[in-house]
N, C-alpha and C positions, 0 to 999 in steps of 0.2 A: 789233852789227855795227853800219859803216853800210847804208844805203836810198840806192839813184844809180833817178834814176828817167829816164827821156826820156820827154819828149811831144812829136806829132805833131801838126805844124802847116804853114797855109801860109806858104811863102818861096816868093821869085820865080817867080811861075808855073806851081806847081807844091804840090808836100810837100815835107815836111824832116820828121828828129826833130831833137828841140832836149837836150841833157843836160848842168846846172851851166853855161848860158848860150851855149855854142858849138852853129852851127849846124848843122848837117851838108849833105852836097848833098843840089842837087832832083832830085826823084823825080817823074818822070810824074804819079803816083796815089796817091792815100791809098793805100791797098793795098802799096802800092811799100816805100815811106817805113816802113808797118807791119812790115813783115816785114826790111827793111832795121835799124829798129831792135832789133827781135826775135835776128837774125842778132848786134850789136853786142855787145848786154846777154849775151847767151849765149857770145860771147867773152870779156864780160868776165868774168865767173862760176867762167870753168875754172879749175882751180889751173895753178902753171907753179913755171918756176925763181926762187928768190929772187937777183933784177938788179937793177944799179943802174937807171934809166930817167934822163930830163930830159924837162919835159913845159911846160906855157903854161897858167895858169891865160885866166880873162877877164876880167884888166886887162891881159895881154903880157905881164906879166911871167915868166920863164923859173922853174923848181928843178929839182935834182935832187937822187933822195936814191938808198936804194934800197927798194924793193915784194919784201915775203916772198912768198912760193912759193904759199902755203897761208891767204893775207890777204884776201879779196876779198870787195865790198860786191855784197847782195844789191839785185839790179834787178826794177825795173817796168818794163814800155811800158804808160804812162797817152794811148789812142785816145783 
């Protein structure tokens, strides 16, 4: 199973989390960014329904694929 890491970074006068080259919105504190990253990581690990998804990669290209509801990566938040 792949591992997906969230990194907390300084961004735009505050703090954000970065995952696979994508940066979240800016949060006013480091703790708020950690909390948001943990919430996002938890959501990513939850099983769900098999469904079609469309997503944009870090180079701006769009992809369509089927996401299995039981195939989620292990996540980690790096403070």
